[in-house]
py3Dmol code that shows the C-alpha trace and the ligand (Angstrom):
import py3Dmol

protein = """\
ATOM      1  CA  MET A   1     295.751 194.100 128.949  1.00  0.00           C
ATOM      2  CA  SER A   2     293.985 193.616 132.248  1.00  0.00           C
ATOM      3  CA  GLY A   3     291.327 191.445 132.052  1.00  0.00           C
ATOM      4  CA  LYS A   4     287.848 192.483 133.117  1.00  0.00           C
ATOM      5  CA  LEU A   5     286.179 190.565 136.206  1.00  0.00           C
ATOM      6  CA  ILE A   6     283.381 188.172 135.737  1.00  0.00           C
ATOM      7  CA  ASP A   7     281.120 188.855 138.540  1.00  0.00           C
ATOM      8  CA  GLY A   8     279.711 185.600 139.560  1.00  0.00           C
ATOM      9  CA  ARG A   9     277.912 186.859 142.820  1.00  0.00           C
ATOM     10  CA  LYS A  10     275.976 189.383 140.642  1.00  0.00           C
ATOM     11  CA  VAL A  11     275.059 186.967 137.818  1.00  0.00           C
ATOM     12  CA  ALA A  12     274.248 184.137 140.473  1.00  0.00           C
ATOM     13  CA  GLU A  13     271.830 186.879 142.126  1.00  0.00           C
ATOM     14  CA  LEU A  14     270.056 187.698 138.770  1.00  0.00           C
ATOM     15  CA  LEU A  15     269.676 183.856 138.029  1.00  0.00           C
ATOM     16  CA  ARG A  16     268.236 183.272 141.351  1.00  0.00           C
ATOM     17  CA  ALA A  17     265.861 186.038 141.070  1.00  0.00           C
ATOM     18  CA  GLU A  18     264.581 184.472 137.776  1.00  0.00           C
ATOM     19  CA  VAL A  19     264.177 181.214 139.526  1.00  0.00           C
ATOM     20  CA  ARG A  20     262.294 182.993 142.580  1.00  0.00           C
ATOM     21  CA  GLU A  21     259.907 184.394 139.893  1.00  0.00           C
ATOM     22  CA  ASP A  22     259.231 181.172 138.311  1.00  0.00           C
ATOM     23  CA  VAL A  23     258.759 179.389 141.784  1.00  0.00           C
ATOM     24  CA  GLU A  24     256.149 182.122 142.610  1.00  0.00           C
ATOM     25  CA  ALA A  25     254.237 181.591 139.427  1.00  0.00           C
ATOM     26  CA  TRP A  26     254.370 177.852 140.036  1.00  0.00           C
ATOM     27  CA  VAL A  27     253.143 178.032 143.663  1.00  0.00           C
ATOM     28  CA  ALA A  28     250.439 180.699 142.579  1.00  0.00           C
ATOM     29  CA  ALA A  29     249.338 178.155 139.881  1.00  0.00           C
ATOM     30  CA  GLY A  30     248.333 175.850 142.952  1.00  0.00           C
ATOM     31  CA  ASN A  31     251.350 173.828 143.235  1.00  0.00           C
ATOM     32  CA  ARG A  32     253.441 173.130 146.371  1.00  0.00           C
ATOM     33  CA  PRO A  33     256.935 174.582 146.552  1.00  0.00           C
ATOM     34  CA  PRO A  34     259.705 172.635 144.947  1.00  0.00           C
ATOM     35  CA  PHE A  35     261.586 170.513 147.657  1.00  0.00           C
ATOM     36  CA  LEU A  36     265.322 169.606 147.706  1.00  0.00           C
ATOM     37  CA  GLN A  37     266.336 166.750 149.827  1.00  0.00           C
ATOM     38  CA  VAL A  38     270.210 167.059 150.901  1.00  0.00           C
ATOM     39  CA  VAL A  39     271.974 164.023 152.381  1.00  0.00           C
ATOM     40  CA  GLN A  40     275.023 164.681 154.212  1.00  0.00           C
ATOM     41  CA  VAL A  41     277.331 161.699 155.241  1.00  0.00           C
ATOM     42  CA  GLY A  42     279.689 162.460 158.206  1.00  0.00           C
ATOM     43  CA  ALA A  43     280.466 165.867 159.161  1.00  0.00           C
ATOM     44  CA  ASP A  44     283.292 167.312 156.841  1.00  0.00           C
ATOM     45  CA  PRO A  45     283.393 171.066 157.627  1.00  0.00           C
ATOM     46  CA  GLY A  46     283.727 172.015 153.810  1.00  0.00           C
ATOM     47  CA  SER A  47     280.618 170.028 153.171  1.00  0.00           C
ATOM     48  CA  THR A  48     278.730 171.669 156.109  1.00  0.00           C
ATOM     49  CA  THR A  49     279.854 175.159 154.594  1.00  0.00           C
ATOM     50  CA  TYR A  50     278.419 174.048 151.005  1.00  0.00           C
ATOM     51  CA  ILE A  51     275.257 172.737 152.330  1.00  0.00           C
ATOM     52  CA  GLY A  52     274.703 175.972 154.251  1.00  0.00           C
ATOM     53  CA  ALA A  53     275.190 177.933 151.080  1.00  0.00           C
ATOM     54  CA  LYS A  54     272.765 175.756 149.252  1.00  0.00           C
ATOM     55  CA  THR A  55     270.236 175.726 151.951  1.00  0.00           C
ATOM     56  CA  ARG A  56     270.339 179.543 152.086  1.00  0.00           C
ATOM     57  CA  ALA A  57     269.911 179.788 148.442  1.00  0.00           C
ATOM     58  CA  CYS A  58     266.930 177.689 148.464  1.00  0.00           C
ATOM     59  CA  ARG A  59     265.197 179.891 151.333  1.00  0.00           C
ATOM     60  CA  ASP A  60     266.253 182.823 148.973  1.00  0.00           C
ATOM     61  CA  VAL A  61     264.225 181.637 146.029  1.00  0.00           C
ATOM     62  CA  GLY A  62     261.150 179.763 147.914  1.00  0.00           C
ATOM     63  CA  ILE A  63     262.553 176.345 147.486  1.00  0.00           C
ATOM     64  CA  ASP A  64     261.873 174.153 150.643  1.00  0.00           C
ATOM     65  CA  SER A  65     264.868 172.023 151.702  1.00  0.00           C
ATOM     66  CA  ALA A  66     265.839 169.541 154.259  1.00  0.00           C
ATOM     67  CA  THR A  67     269.194 167.891 155.137  1.00  0.00           C
ATOM     68  CA  GLU A  68     269.351 164.443 156.352  1.00  0.00           C
ATOM     69  CA  ARG A  69     272.525 163.826 158.459  1.00  0.00           C
ATOM     70  CA  LEU A  70     273.959 160.250 158.506  1.00  0.00           C
ATOM     71  CA  PRO A  71     276.899 158.973 160.494  1.00  0.00           C
ATOM     72  CA  ASP A  72     280.294 158.477 158.550  1.00  0.00           C
ATOM     73  CA  THR A  73     280.204 154.916 159.771  1.00  0.00           C
ATOM     74  CA  ILE A  74     276.893 154.246 157.779  1.00  0.00           C
ATOM     75  CA  SER A  75     277.122 151.201 155.462  1.00  0.00           C
ATOM     76  CA  ALA A  76     276.888 151.252 151.642  1.00  0.00           C
ATOM     77  CA  ARG A  77     273.391 149.356 152.171  1.00  0.00           C
ATOM     78  CA  GLU A  78     271.975 151.770 154.826  1.00  0.00           C
ATOM     79  CA  LEU A  79     272.940 154.847 152.789  1.00  0.00           C
ATOM     80  CA  ARG A  80     271.382 153.231 149.553  1.00  0.00           C
ATOM     81  CA  ASN A  81     268.333 152.528 151.650  1.00  0.00           C
ATOM     82  CA  ALA A  82     268.210 156.265 152.820  1.00  0.00           C
ATOM     83  CA  VAL A  83     268.339 157.426 149.131  1.00  0.00           C
ATOM     84  CA  LEU A  84     265.628 154.970 147.978  1.00  0.00           C
ATOM     85  CA  ARG A  85     263.251 156.388 150.673  1.00  0.00           C
ATOM     86  CA  HIS A  86     263.600 159.822 149.186  1.00  0.00           C
ATOM     87  CA  ASN A  87     263.121 158.524 145.745  1.00  0.00           C
ATOM     88  CA  GLU A  88     259.746 156.878 146.739  1.00  0.00           C
ATOM     89  CA  ASN A  89     258.748 160.136 148.742  1.00  0.00           C
ATOM     90  CA  ASP A  90     256.430 162.079 146.114  1.00  0.00           C
ATOM     91  CA  GLN A  91     256.990 165.288 148.228  1.00  0.00           C
ATOM     92  CA  VAL A  92     260.787 165.156 147.203  1.00  0.00           C
ATOM     93  CA  ASP A  93     261.680 166.860 143.713  1.00  0.00           C
ATOM     94  CA  GLY A  94     265.468 167.005 143.962  1.00  0.00           C
ATOM     95  CA  ILE A  95     267.861 164.697 145.804  1.00  0.00           C
ATOM     96  CA  LEU A  96     271.526 165.713 146.380  1.00  0.00           C
ATOM     97  CA  VAL A  97     274.022 163.441 148.128  1.00  0.00           C
ATOM     98  CA  GLN A  98     276.785 166.051 149.190  1.00  0.00           C
ATOM     99  CA  LEU A  99     280.343 164.953 147.965  1.00  0.00           C
ATOM    100  CA  PRO A 100     283.003 163.766 148.758  1.00  0.00           C
ATOM    101  CA  LEU A 101     281.821 160.736 150.893  1.00  0.00           C
ATOM    102  CA  PRO A 102     283.799 159.041 153.491  1.00  0.00           C
ATOM    103  CA  GLY A 103     286.517 156.744 151.715  1.00  0.00           C
ATOM    104  CA  HIS A 104     284.580 153.334 152.542  1.00  0.00           C
ATOM    105  CA  LEU A 105     281.582 154.280 150.199  1.00  0.00           C
ATOM    106  CA  SER A 106     281.524 154.340 146.431  1.00  0.00           C
ATOM    107  CA  SER A 107     280.066 157.685 145.038  1.00  0.00           C
ATOM    108  CA  HIS A 108     279.337 155.901 141.704  1.00  0.00           C
ATOM    109  CA  ALA A 109     277.012 153.360 143.694  1.00  0.00           C
ATOM    110  CA  VAL A 110     275.372 156.217 145.775  1.00  0.00           C
ATOM    111  CA  ILE A 111     274.813 158.275 142.651  1.00  0.00           C
ATOM    112  CA  GLU A 112     273.171 155.427 140.777  1.00  0.00           C
ATOM    113  CA  SER A 113     270.944 154.879 143.422  1.00  0.00           C
ATOM    114  CA  ILE A 114     269.319 158.300 143.071  1.00  0.00           C
ATOM    115  CA  ASP A 115     266.258 158.365 140.855  1.00  0.00           C
ATOM    116  CA  TYR A 116     267.738 159.954 137.840  1.00  0.00           C
ATOM    117  CA  ARG A 117     264.411 162.161 137.433  1.00  0.00           C
ATOM    118  CA  LYS A 118     265.444 163.817 140.918  1.00  0.00           C
ATOM    119  CA  ASP A 119     269.241 163.887 140.089  1.00  0.00           C
ATOM    120  CA  VAL A 120     269.385 167.622 140.336  1.00  0.00           C
ATOM    121  CA  ASP A 121     273.449 167.345 140.462  1.00  0.00           C
ATOM    122  CA  GLY A 122     273.327 165.816 137.135  1.00  0.00           C
ATOM    123  CA  PHE A 123     275.608 163.121 138.032  1.00  0.00           C
ATOM    124  CA  HIS A 124     273.595 160.109 137.133  1.00  0.00           C
ATOM    125  CA  PRO A 125     274.717 157.834 134.368  1.00  0.00           C
ATOM    126  CA  MET A 126     271.136 158.505 132.657  1.00  0.00           C
ATOM    127  CA  ASN A 127     271.834 162.316 132.737  1.00  0.00           C
ATOM    128  CA  VAL A 128     275.509 162.132 131.877  1.00  0.00           C
ATOM    129  CA  GLY A 129     274.550 159.842 128.937  1.00  0.00           C
ATOM    130  CA  ARG A 130     272.025 162.161 127.660  1.00  0.00           C
ATOM    131  CA  LEU A 131     274.367 165.131 128.015  1.00  0.00           C
ATOM    132  CA  SER A 132     276.821 163.328 125.724  1.00  0.00           C
ATOM    133  CA  LEU A 133     274.022 162.420 123.276  1.00  0.00           C
ATOM    134  CA  ASP A 134     272.957 166.404 123.469  1.00  0.00           C
ATOM    135  CA  GLN A 135     269.596 165.581 124.870  1.00  0.00           C
ATOM    136  CA  PRO A 136     267.637 167.473 127.443  1.00  0.00           C
ATOM    137  CA  THR A 137     268.944 166.538 130.776  1.00  0.00           C
ATOM    138  CA  PHE A 138     270.132 167.783 134.322  1.00  0.00           C
ATOM    139  CA  ARG A 139     273.327 169.408 133.579  1.00  0.00           C
ATOM    140  CA  SER A 140     276.120 169.369 136.156  1.00  0.00           C
ATOM    141  CA  CYS A 141     275.719 172.600 138.076  1.00  0.00           C
ATOM    142  CA  THR A 142     279.372 174.123 137.823  1.00  0.00           C
ATOM    143  CA  PRO A 143     279.544 173.639 133.795  1.00  0.00           C
ATOM    144  CA  ALA A 144     275.965 174.840 133.421  1.00  0.00           C
ATOM    145  CA  GLY A 145     276.684 177.828 135.558  1.00  0.00           C
ATOM    146  CA  ILE A 146     279.871 178.771 133.542  1.00  0.00           C
ATOM    147  CA  PHE A 147     277.580 178.760 130.469  1.00  0.00           C
ATOM    148  CA  GLU A 148     275.215 181.296 132.140  1.00  0.00           C
ATOM    149  CA  LEU A 149     278.407 183.433 132.689  1.00  0.00           C
ATOM    150  CA  PHE A 150     279.335 183.288 128.915  1.00  0.00           C
ATOM    151  CA  LYS A 151     275.649 184.125 128.024  1.00  0.00           C
ATOM    152  CA  HIS A 152     275.504 187.244 130.487  1.00  0.00           C
ATOM    153  CA  TYR A 153     278.687 188.625 129.273  1.00  0.00           C
ATOM    154  CA  SER A 154     278.190 187.970 125.598  1.00  0.00           C
ATOM    155  CA  ILE A 155     281.416 185.715 125.320  1.00  0.00           C
ATOM    156  CA  PRO A 156     281.265 183.758 122.237  1.00  0.00           C
ATOM    157  CA  VAL A 157     281.944 180.095 122.396  1.00  0.00           C
ATOM    158  CA  LYS A 158     281.283 178.687 118.870  1.00  0.00           C
ATOM    159  CA  SER A 159     284.171 177.719 116.880  1.00  0.00           C
ATOM    160  CA  ARG A 160     286.620 179.036 119.365  1.00  0.00           C
ATOM    161  CA  HIS A 161     289.636 176.710 120.914  1.00  0.00           C
ATOM    162  CA  ALA A 162     288.393 175.948 124.538  1.00  0.00           C
ATOM    163  CA  VAL A 163     290.987 173.989 126.637  1.00  0.00           C
ATOM    164  CA  VAL A 164     289.740 172.440 129.883  1.00  0.00           C
ATOM    165  CA  VAL A 165     292.324 171.606 132.710  1.00  0.00           C
ATOM    166  CA  GLY A 166     290.949 168.807 134.674  1.00  0.00           C
ATOM    167  CA  ALA A 167     288.912 165.863 133.787  1.00  0.00           C
ATOM    168  CA  SER A 168     286.678 165.066 136.781  1.00  0.00           C
ATOM    169  CA  ASN A 169     283.195 163.636 136.475  1.00  0.00           C
ATOM    170  CA  ILE A 170     281.759 166.901 138.186  1.00  0.00           C
ATOM    171  CA  VAL A 171     283.530 169.562 136.377  1.00  0.00           C
ATOM    172  CA  GLY A 172     286.058 169.149 133.535  1.00  0.00           C
ATOM    173  CA  SER A 173     284.349 166.155 131.867  1.00  0.00           C
ATOM    174  CA  PRO A 174     280.905 167.440 131.475  1.00  0.00           C
ATOM    175  CA  MET A 175     282.283 170.999 130.737  1.00  0.00           C
ATOM    176  CA  ALA A 176     284.252 169.591 127.795  1.00  0.00           C
ATOM    177  CA  THR A 177     281.072 167.829 126.532  1.00  0.00           C
ATOM    178  CA  MET A 178     279.077 171.093 126.877  1.00  0.00           C
ATOM    179  CA  LEU A 179     281.741 172.916 125.093  1.00  0.00           C
ATOM    180  CA  SER A 180     282.075 170.661 122.262  1.00  0.00           C
ATOM    181  CA  ARG A 181     278.436 169.713 121.565  1.00  0.00           C
ATOM    182  CA  GLU A 182     276.606 171.174 118.622  1.00  0.00           C
ATOM    183  CA  ASN A 183     273.067 171.765 119.714  1.00  0.00           C
ATOM    184  CA  THR A 184     273.692 173.315 122.991  1.00  0.00           C
ATOM    185  CA  SER A 185     275.686 176.418 123.487  1.00  0.00           C
ATOM    186  CA  GLY A 186     278.941 174.925 122.611  1.00  0.00           C
ATOM    187  CA  LYS A 187     280.287 174.201 119.064  1.00  0.00           C
ATOM    188  CA  ALA A 188     284.172 175.085 120.371  1.00  0.00           C
ATOM    189  CA  THR A 189     286.821 173.020 119.287  1.00  0.00           C
ATOM    190  CA  THR A 190     287.671 171.479 122.657  1.00  0.00           C
ATOM    191  CA  THR A 191     290.898 170.046 124.356  1.00  0.00           C
ATOM    192  CA  ILE A 192     290.951 168.292 127.610  1.00  0.00           C
ATOM    193  CA  CYS A 193     294.032 168.434 129.690  1.00  0.00           C
ATOM    194  CA  HIS A 194     294.719 166.148 133.019  1.00  0.00           C
ATOM    195  CA  LYS A 195     297.416 164.794 134.957  1.00  0.00           C
ATOM    196  CA  PHE A 196     299.059 162.835 132.283  1.00  0.00           C
ATOM    197  CA  THR A 197     299.244 165.663 129.696  1.00  0.00           C
ATOM    198  CA  LYS A 198     302.665 166.346 128.605  1.00  0.00           C
ATOM    199  CA  ASP A 199     303.645 169.951 128.258  1.00  0.00           C
ATOM    200  CA  LEU A 200     300.587 171.525 129.496  1.00  0.00           C
ATOM    201  CA  THR A 201     301.663 174.939 128.231  1.00  0.00           C
ATOM    202  CA  GLN A 202     301.568 174.000 124.678  1.00  0.00           C
ATOM    203  CA  HIS A 203     297.818 173.456 125.109  1.00  0.00           C
ATOM    204  CA  THR A 204     296.927 176.310 127.193  1.00  0.00           C
ATOM    205  CA  ILE A 205     298.959 178.893 125.215  1.00  0.00           C
ATOM    206  CA  SER A 206     296.426 178.203 122.370  1.00  0.00           C
ATOM    207  CA  ALA A 207     293.120 178.566 124.356  1.00  0.00           C
ATOM    208  CA  ASP A 208     290.582 181.227 123.335  1.00  0.00           C
ATOM    209  CA  ILE A 209     288.613 180.022 126.449  1.00  0.00           C
ATOM    210  CA  LEU A 210     290.682 178.331 129.293  1.00  0.00           C
ATOM    211  CA  VAL A 211     288.597 176.647 131.883  1.00  0.00           C
ATOM    212  CA  VAL A 212     290.805 175.359 134.768  1.00  0.00           C
ATOM    213  CA  ALA A 213     289.482 172.862 137.364  1.00  0.00           C
ATOM    214  CA  ALA A 214     292.474 170.886 138.556  1.00  0.00           C
ATOM    215  CA  GLY A 215     292.617 171.657 142.436  1.00  0.00           C
ATOM    216  CA  GLN A 216     296.029 173.033 142.309  1.00  0.00           C
ATOM    217  CA  PRO A 217     296.945 176.553 143.478  1.00  0.00           C
ATOM    218  CA  ASN A 218     299.133 178.588 140.879  1.00  0.00           C
ATOM    219  CA  LEU A 219     298.806 175.851 138.362  1.00  0.00           C
ATOM    220  CA  ILE A 220     298.264 178.273 135.436  1.00  0.00           C
ATOM    221  CA  ARG A 221     300.823 181.495 135.136  1.00  0.00           C
ATOM    222  CA  GLY A 222     300.491 184.457 132.872  1.00  0.00           C
ATOM    223  CA  GLU A 223     303.358 182.942 130.578  1.00  0.00           C
ATOM    224  CA  MET A 224     300.997 179.963 129.897  1.00  0.00           C
ATOM    225  CA  VAL A 225     298.128 181.718 128.211  1.00  0.00           C
ATOM    226  CA  LYS A 226     297.781 183.913 125.189  1.00  0.00           C
ATOM    227  CA  GLU A 227     296.751 187.766 125.250  1.00  0.00           C
ATOM    228  CA  GLY A 228     293.001 187.995 125.171  1.00  0.00           C
ATOM    229  CA  VAL A 229     291.997 184.742 126.777  1.00  0.00           C
ATOM    230  CA  VAL A 230     288.852 184.169 128.681  1.00  0.00           C
ATOM    231  CA  VAL A 231     289.830 182.425 131.821  1.00  0.00           C
ATOM    232  CA  ILE A 232     287.370 180.431 134.119  1.00  0.00           C
ATOM    233  CA  ASP A 233     288.938 179.399 137.333  1.00  0.00           C
ATOM    234  CA  VAL A 234     286.931 176.951 139.123  1.00  0.00           C
ATOM    235  CA  GLY A 235     289.573 175.937 141.647  1.00  0.00           C
ATOM    236  CA  ILE A 236     288.764 176.415 145.327  1.00  0.00           C
ATOM    237  CA  ASN A 237     291.980 175.931 147.529  1.00  0.00           C
ATOM    238  CA  ARG A 238     292.400 176.818 151.104  1.00  0.00           C
ATOM    239  CA  ILE A 239     295.592 178.764 151.790  1.00  0.00           C
ATOM    240  CA  ALA A 240     296.596 179.243 155.496  1.00  0.00           C
ATOM    241  CA  ASP A 241     296.481 182.831 156.320  1.00  0.00           C
ATOM    242  CA  ASP A 242     296.735 184.404 159.880  1.00  0.00           C
ATOM    243  CA  THR A 243     295.358 187.654 158.805  1.00  0.00           C
ATOM    244  CA  GLU A 244     291.981 185.987 157.936  1.00  0.00           C
ATOM    245  CA  ASP A 245     289.673 185.168 160.861  1.00  0.00           C
ATOM    246  CA  ARG A 246     289.000 181.759 159.572  1.00  0.00           C
ATOM    247  CA  GLY A 247     292.781 181.269 159.494  1.00  0.00           C
ATOM    248  CA  TYR A 248     292.664 180.557 155.694  1.00  0.00           C
ATOM    249  CA  ARG A 249     291.697 182.335 152.312  1.00  0.00           C
ATOM    250  CA  LEU A 250     290.571 180.975 149.274  1.00  0.00           C
ATOM    251  CA  VAL A 251     292.545 180.941 145.921  1.00  0.00           C
ATOM    252  CA  GLY A 252     291.835 179.330 142.473  1.00  0.00           C
ATOM    253  CA  ASP A 253     294.173 177.372 140.278  1.00  0.00           C
ATOM    254  CA  CYS A 254     295.530 180.468 138.550  1.00  0.00           C
ATOM    255  CA  HIS A 255     298.100 182.688 139.670  1.00  0.00           C
ATOM    256  CA  PHE A 256     295.496 185.516 139.471  1.00  0.00           C
ATOM    257  CA  GLU A 257     297.651 188.767 138.930  1.00  0.00           C
ATOM    258  CA  SER A 258     299.929 187.471 136.059  1.00  0.00           C
ATOM    259  CA  VAL A 259     296.896 185.712 134.216  1.00  0.00           C
ATOM    260  CA  ARG A 260     294.720 188.727 134.443  1.00  0.00           C
ATOM    261  CA  GLU A 261     297.409 190.641 132.721  1.00  0.00           C
ATOM    262  CA  LYS A 262     297.218 188.665 129.732  1.00  0.00           C
ATOM    263  CA  ALA A 263     293.202 187.928 129.808  1.00  0.00           C
ATOM    264  CA  SER A 264     290.157 189.674 128.407  1.00  0.00           C
ATOM    265  CA  TRP A 265     287.947 188.194 130.999  1.00  0.00           C
ATOM    266  CA  ILE A 266     288.603 186.337 134.276  1.00  0.00           C
ATOM    267  CA  THR A 267     286.678 184.821 137.185  1.00  0.00           C
ATOM    268  CA  PRO A 268     287.959 185.857 140.758  1.00  0.00           C
ATOM    269  CA  VAL A 269     288.032 183.116 143.477  1.00  0.00           C
ATOM    270  CA  PRO A 270     285.827 183.554 145.666  1.00  0.00           C
ATOM    271  CA  GLY A 271     282.985 185.342 143.863  1.00  0.00           C
ATOM    272  CA  GLY A 272     283.446 183.824 140.194  1.00  0.00           C
ATOM    273  CA  VAL A 273     282.154 180.304 139.486  1.00  0.00           C
ATOM    274  CA  GLY A 274     281.087 179.039 143.040  1.00  0.00           C
ATOM    275  CA  PRO A 275     277.983 181.232 143.410  1.00  0.00           C
ATOM    276  CA  MET A 276     277.073 180.228 139.901  1.00  0.00           C
ATOM    277  CA  THR A 277     277.146 176.420 141.032  1.00  0.00           C
ATOM    278  CA  VAL A 278     274.772 176.973 143.863  1.00  0.00           C
ATOM    279  CA  ALA A 279     272.403 179.086 141.770  1.00  0.00           C
ATOM    280  CA  MET A 280     272.041 176.350 138.942  1.00  0.00           C
ATOM    281  CA  LEU A 281     271.367 173.923 141.699  1.00  0.00           C
ATOM    282  CA  MET A 282     268.174 176.152 142.398  1.00  0.00           C
ATOM    283  CA  LYS A 283     267.339 176.044 138.509  1.00  0.00           C
ATOM    284  CA  ASN A 284     267.696 172.213 138.432  1.00  0.00           C
ATOM    285  CA  THR A 285     265.476 171.799 141.569  1.00  0.00           C
ATOM    286  CA  LEU A 286     262.744 173.940 139.907  1.00  0.00           C
ATOM    287  CA  LEU A 287     263.072 172.019 136.556  1.00  0.00           C
ATOM    288  CA  ALA A 288     262.782 168.723 138.498  1.00  0.00           C
ATOM    289  CA  ALA A 289     259.624 170.087 140.509  1.00  0.00           C
ATOM    290  CA  LYS A 290     257.932 170.976 137.116  1.00  0.00           C
ATOM    291  CA  GLY A 291     259.056 167.797 135.319  1.00  0.00           C
ATOM    292  CA  SER A 292     260.496 170.085 132.842  1.00  0.00           C
ATOM    293  CA  ILE A 293     263.180 167.278 131.723  1.00  0.00           C
ATOM    294  CA  TYR A 294     261.339 164.117 132.571  1.00  0.00           C
ATOM    295  CA  PRO A 295     257.527 164.610 132.268  1.00  0.00           C
ATOM    296  CA  LYS A 296     255.553 163.640 135.498  1.00  0.00           C
ATOM    297  CA  PRO A 297     252.725 160.865 135.131  1.00  0.00           C
ATOM    298  CA  GLU A 298     249.138 162.135 135.056  1.00  0.00           C
TER     299      GLU A 298
END
"""
ligand_1 = """\
26
BQF
C 282.489 181.649 146.188
C 282.737 172.054 146.102
C 284.792 171.199 146.107
C 284.429 170.043 146.680
C 283.069 169.836 146.800
C 280.328 180.134 146.568
C 280.551 177.806 146.793
C 281.896 178.096 146.704
C 282.399 179.232 146.402
C 279.769 176.490 146.867
C 281.718 173.293 145.979
C 282.149 174.531 145.357
C 280.491 173.058 146.321
C 281.931 180.241 146.407
C 279.374 174.062 146.298
C 280.987 175.336 145.044
O 281.817 182.706 146.443
O 283.484 181.617 145.468
C 279.589 178.989 146.686
O 278.998 176.421 147.749
N 280.100 175.292 146.109
C 280.010 171.675 146.686
O 278.760 171.524 147.251
O 280.947 170.781 146.953
C 282.099 170.778 146.673
C 283.986 172.246 145.842
"""
view = py3Dmol.view(width=600, height=400)
view.addModel(protein, "pdb")
view.setStyle({"model": 0}, {"cartoon": {"style": "trace"}})
view.addModel(ligand_1, "xyz")
view.setStyle({"model": 1}, {"stick": {}})
view.zoomTo()
view.show()
């Protein structure tokens, strides 16, 4: 078997087109356009690239956005005050603090300072808690985007064995929650693997759906998966490459060629999960503007 490619660029474009239409209708009904406030602390080049992608996506769908750039020497209290100002600003629908933060700042503290009704990343404990209770919530963009891919390609999830490799708060953990919950699109039997998992292959080999978000190139090879597996590779790793203008190329967490041989479906890197993450952020910002998850007063 040679797995079919899951085209995240194409599905993200379709999702953005849907959001664009909804934004147009929202504005035509007399509302101001949705507004996303991005906060960047420091000048990490990767973060700057990701913020650029998000800003372009906003422009594409008719969402207004601004980026507040703060020095990497900022104190926790000053950063908190910056976020609180955006919380109080009625013109701001969604707030995103770009991660990772410089080492002296706690991402937990910053995330908790965001008004959960504006938490379009879905990282606030209120939204994470509601996800785990299967209540309407802002869902973390990467796992939510992966579910859009399952839907688009009619990949069944219910009753299948899903294995998630990586247990981060941003991807692995909410992904496992969504896969295992009963009311949402999940209902899979779900295994979470992480750094301390003994004999990773024992688990990956039995996966019908394998989601890999470990941040380690070539972690998963063909011999570790079964024939027909659906592979979602969330890894984005920079590998030095002189033949590229930028001096590097992007690879996922899977040894692509050998894993594709066994898979029925597989996401490429780049152009797989990444574009879906950004498109889901647009969707969440629209939901925030409309008060769809947390109704607005009056
Ligand atoms: C693609 C991210 C690690 C740490 C912090 C398209 C993105 C990436 C790849 C993107 C990511 C990863 C984002 C592709 C946002 C996803 O074509 O494959 C888009 O912009 N992402 C982020 O904001 O912070 C990160 C990964």
